[in-house]
N, C-alpha and C positions, 0 to 999 in steps of 0.2 A: 696090386695094392693102390688104393686111392691116395693121391697127393693132397695134403692139406697143411695149413700153417696155423699157428696160434693167433696171429693178428691179421685183420682184414687189410686189404690194399689201402683203404682210407687211413688206417692207423700207420701203415708203413710210409705213406706219403707224408703224413704229419711228422713222423720221426725224421725223415730226410730233411724237411724244412727246418725242424728244430736244430738239427746238426749244422745246417748251412743255409741261412736265410736267403742267400743269393743263388741257390741251386737252380738249375734249369729243368724244364719238364723232360728234356731228353736224358739228363743225368738221373733224374728221379726214376724214369722208366727203366733205365739200365740197372739201377740199384734194386728196385722192387721186382723187376722181371715182368714188366708190362710195357705196352707200347707208349710212345710219347703222347699219342692222342688220348689214351686211357688216363695217363698222368694228368694231362690238361683237364680232362673231364672231372677227375677227382678233386683237383685244385679248385675248379669252379664250384663243385659241391661244397667244399670246405668254406669257400668265400661266401656262398649264398647262405650258409647256415651260421655265419658269423665267427668261424673258428680261425680264419686267416684273412689278412688284409694284404693286398698286393699293391706295390708302388713301383712305377717304372723308374729305372735309373739308367739313363743312356739306352743301350740296346738290350739291357737285361731287366728282369724283375727282381725285386727284393721283397721278401715276405715278412710279416709280423704275425706271430701266433697270439691269440687271445686266450691266455692260460686259465682264466677264471671262468670260462664257459663250461657248463655242465656236460658230463658224459651223456650220451643219448639213450643208452639202453637202460631199462628199468632196473636191471641187476646191478648197475653202477650208480644208482640214485645217491646223490650227495657227494659224488666224486667229480673232480674237474679234470680238464686237460692237463693242468699242472701235476695233479696226482699221478696220472698215467705216465707222463714224461719222467717224473721222479722215480717211479717204479722201474722204468725201463732205461734209466740213465746208464750209459756206457761209461764205466770208470775211466776209460781212456780219453773221453771227451772232457775238456777242461771248462768249456763255456757253459756256465749255469744260467738258467733263466733269470732275467732281471727281476727285482722285487715288485715292479708294477705289473700290469696285466698282460704285457706283451713280451715276446722274446725279441730283443733288438741285437743287431750284430755288434760284436765288441769293437771298440775303436783301438787302434794301435797306440801304445803308450808313447808319450813324447820323450 
């Protein structure tokens, strides 16, 4: 029996970043079941297409998702990344996307 999944590796990487904007490529690879190098390539694809912005913070990267970017496939015409994430939102995850166009990490309450 062939192994397949409902979501592409690109979508899986996007979900990992949405859950944790400071996730590493190594952690993404482990979660998605791909190599660290494949995760880095997918992140580069997402950056080049304008879905992700990477910012260096110390020794790590922090990512921001551009939620109002349109989905790429014609079958999802009119839908955005925000729509995808809302459909796939894990009810156990409490961090919801911010109201502007990017997902930003939550700041600890003072």
